[in-house]
N, C-alpha and C positions, 0 to 999 in steps of 0.2 A: 658656854651654853650647855643646854639638859640635852641627854642624848635625844629627847624625844623631840627637841626644836631642831636637830640636827637631822634626824631621821625626816621630818616634814620638809627641810628645806630643799635636801636631795631629792626626795619624792615630788615635790612642784618642779623641781629642774628638770627631771625625767618625763613628767608627764608634757612640759614645755616642748623640749626638742622632739617628742612625739608628735605633737600639733605642727611644728614645723614642718615637719616631713611629711605630714599629710597634705599639706598646701602643696608642696612640689609634685607637680605632674610631668612625668616624660611622655613628651610625644614624639614616636617613633616617625619617621617618614613614609607616606604612602608609595607603596612599589607597583608601578602598574607593568605588567608582562606585555612584550610588544605582540601585536595584534596582525593578525593574517591577512593578507590581502591579495587581492588574484595577480596584482604585478610582481608578487615575489616568486610565482611560478610558471615555467613554461607551459605550452599548451598539452602535453602529453602529461604533464605533473597535473596540471589542474583538473584533467579527467580521472585522472586514477584517485587523486584524494576527494572528490567533489561529485563523482560521476556524472558528470553532464560536462558540455565543450563550454569556453568562455564565451561564446557567440550564446547559448542558450540561457545560462545563467544570468547574462544582461538582458537578454530577453524576459525573463521569468521576473527579473530586479525591477525593470521597469514597468511590469503589470502590476505589482502588490508595494512598492514602492510607499504610496502615501499610508499603508497600514503597518509598515515596521519603523516608523516615526514616532517615538512616544517622549513628551517632555516630561522630566523628572529631576529631582533636587540631587541627583549624584554628582561625583566631581568629574566625571569625564564620561559625555555619552558616547555611546558605542553606537557607529553608524549602521544603518539598514542593510549593506551589502555583508558586513561582518556576522551580523545575526543571521542572515541567508545561508552563509556560509558556515555557520558552527551548524543550523539545520541540516543542511545537505551532508555536512560530513557526519553526523550521527546517524540520519537514513541509509547512509551508502555504507557505513562499516557497521553498523551494528553494535558498537562497544558502548562502554559504561560513558554516560555523561561526563566524569572527569575526566577522561581521557580525551573527548572529544575538546572540552575545555582547554584545556594544556596544549591541546595542537593549535587550536584558533586564539588562546592568549585572555580566556577569561578564567572565571570560577563555575564549578557544579552547578551551584544554584541559578548563576547568571545563563549558564548555555539551558537549563531546565525552562528559564523563562521564555528564553528565546524561541525555545522547540516549539512552545505553546504558541505563541505570536505568529511564528514564521509556519506553521502546518494550519490555523486559522484562517491567515491570508492564503495560502493556495487553495484551501477548499471551497473559498469564497469566490474563485474563477474557476470551480471545476466543472461549470456547466458549458463554458467555454472550449474547453477543450474534451471533456466525454459527454457525446450525444449520438443518438441516434438520426441517420440520414432524414432530412425532411421531402426534398426534390425525388420525383419518379427517377431524373435522370442520375443522382446520387446511388439510389437503389439499383438501379441498371447496374451501374457499374460494382458495386459489391457484388451481385449475383453471379456478373460476368467474370471477375477476379477469383470468385470460389470454383466457378464452373471450370475455369482453366486449369484448377489445380489435380482433379480427377474425374472431371465430367460431372459432376453431380450438380444437376439445375436448382435455379430458385434458392439457392442459399442465402438466409439474409444474415447469419451468423452461426457463430459456435459457441455453446453456454457450457459453463462447468461453473463447480463451487471449489474454492481453496479455504485451507485452515492458516491461519495466524495463530500462532503460540503468545500465549499470556500467562501473569500471573492472575488466577481467579479470585474475585471477591470471596471472602471468607464465609459468607452465610449462602452464596451460589454457587459453591465449587461443584457440586454434582452436574449441574448441567452444562459446564462448561468443559467436562472430560468427554473428548470424543471416542469413535470407536477404535483409536491406537491410543486410548488410554493416556493421552495426554492433554493437556488445558488449551482450549483455542477458541478462536470466533470462526464462523465459518462464513466466507463471504463469496456470492455468486457474482460473476463477470461475463458479459458477451464480447465478444472480438470480432474484429472481420479477418480478411484472409492476409492484411498486410501487419496482424497483430497490433493494432490500435484498438484500444479498448473503449467500446461503445456503450456500455451501460455496466452499472456497480449498485448491488444491493448490501447494505452493512446491516449490524443490527443483531445478528441471531447467533445464540451459543453454540458451542461445538458438538452437541450433543445433537441439535437440529437435522434432518434429513435434507438432502439436496433438493427432493422434489417438494418438500414444505416450503421451504424459501421461495422455489419458482410459484407455487399454486397461491403465493400470498404477495406476490409483487406486482407492481405497478404495469409490468411489459405484459405480463401474461394476460391482465386485466384487459390491455390494449387488444391482444390477440383476440382472446374471448368474443368483446364487444365486434370485432371486426372493423379497427381504427387503424391495422396494419397493414400494409401492404401483400398482395399473394407471394408466399414463399413460407419459409419454415425455418428454423433453429434445429441446429445439430447438437442431441445431445446421447451421452452415454447411457450404458443401459440403467443407471440410477433415474433415470426419468422417465414419465410416462410417455408412452406413443399415444401426439394428437395431432389433429391434421397441420397444427404449426410447429411442432415438435418431433422430428423424427430421430428414434434410435436404431440402433445395430438388431437385425435379426438374431435372436437368441442363441437358437438351433439351426442354421440354415440346412436347408435340404436338397437345393437344388442350385444349378449354376448359376442362375441369376440373382439368387439370393447371396451366394457367396460374392459375386461380382460387386452388389450392391455393399455388402459388409466392407468390402476393399477399399471403395470407393469413400464409404462414410468415414471410416477410420482415417484415412488417409489425409480426407479434407476438415475432419473434427479436430486432427492433433494441435492443429494450430493454436487453439486454446492451451494446449499443457504447453508448449512451446513459449507462448506468452507468460505463463506461470513462472517457467524455467529463467526467462530473459529479466523479468519485474524483479524476482527475489535475489536474482543472480547481480542483478544492479543495486538492488536496495536490502542488503542482507538483514536491515532492520526487522523486517516483516518474514525474514526464512530462519530456518531451525538453525540455521548455520551465525545468527546472529544472536542466538538464546533468547528468552523469554522478556517480551516487554512489560515492565513492572509498571503498567499505568491501568486505568479504567477501561471497561471493554468499551466505552464510548470514545475516548481519548485513542486507542486502538483503531479503531474504525477509522476515525480521523487521520491518521496517519497512514492508513493503507490508503485512503481515499488520495491524500496528499501524492502519496507514490505513484498511484495511478497518472494523475496529470503530471508529474515528471515523467512517467513513462513515455506518455503520450508523446511529450514535447522532444524526447529522445529520439522516438522513433521516425518523427516527422523531420527530425534536422539528419537522420540518416546514421545516429551513430550507434555502432554494434558492437557487441561484446566478444572477449575471446571464449572459447571453450573452456579455459580457467574458470571463466566466472560465472559459467552457466550450472543452475540448480536444477537438479531433477526431480518432476514432481513425481512423488509417490503413491499419489491417492491413488485408491482400488474400489473403483467402482461397485455398489452392490447390485446385484441383479433383482429387477423388480416385478413382481405381477401383474403389477397394477397398469391396465391400459386401458384404452377407448375403441370401441369398434370404429368409431370415424378414424382415429388415428391409424390402426392397423388396413384400414380399407386405403387410406390415402397412401401409407408406404407401399401396400400390394400394387396400386396401379402405377406407383413410379418405379418399380421394380419390372414390371410388365413391360411400361412405356419405352425405358431408358437401357435397363441392364439384362431381358430375355434375349436378345440376338447377339451380345458380344461374344 
């Protein structure tokens, strides 16, 4: 045979072998990580890992279970309870999704998908757990509990804002930089004397002042229109003094004004303690948990979901240790903005309740 013919035969043989190898597909067996269930832990371990008790988790799961079931074409569907545990672990620890996924037994991509699903489900029931009192008897109870703190009468709630750190959108980076030079979203919260969250206002970047958020919220409009009961909210010196919003006297000169400021501070501090407990229980919305790598809208939903979980924990009597508490380092900016009606209401309160102490 000619050399060319030998070369052609060898070439065809090699090509045939390559074609046969391409037809052989090696399928490696799928590996399923062992998934975490509540039964794997005792009661103390459940609280440490998921920041809520077993009973509260099952109560929450029963309320949002229909929204956690999704039919798909995947090999082994994940139960709704595992999805909830994954989200609770992330919100409580504030660690990366990959770490949470490894703890629960799922991938990082799956953890991200479940977090969105669970947060949306919790936010759908927010109105059932975050609300202002409706009945006169409920308002009277709120006022009575506040009065027992330091003798401040007719207090309907304590109001303040807190910053939740995030990675800002590139095109709007400047508006999310707050006065402490990090990026955040500014969220307004009203609480009662039991540290139960009664009202939440989200959607504002970190550069927006607390007073601006307050003046543009529905709660302010309800007070201004006379749709709220007689009484007032307690705010720090960053808020305007109004007939329904009392602030401290910036430069007290009389004993009555000093006594009023002490009572005001002692009563209003409950909102600062609430932020400490909330962020201590759910590190994802705290500086200690790092910056959230989500859009501002999703960060707002995550914070709202944490508020719902916080109220569930408060009503169940779950307490945090001192090591878990987070100190709020908010520094109020003194404002000269005030209204004559607000100053008059504050002056009457000081004369009627604190002048004879």
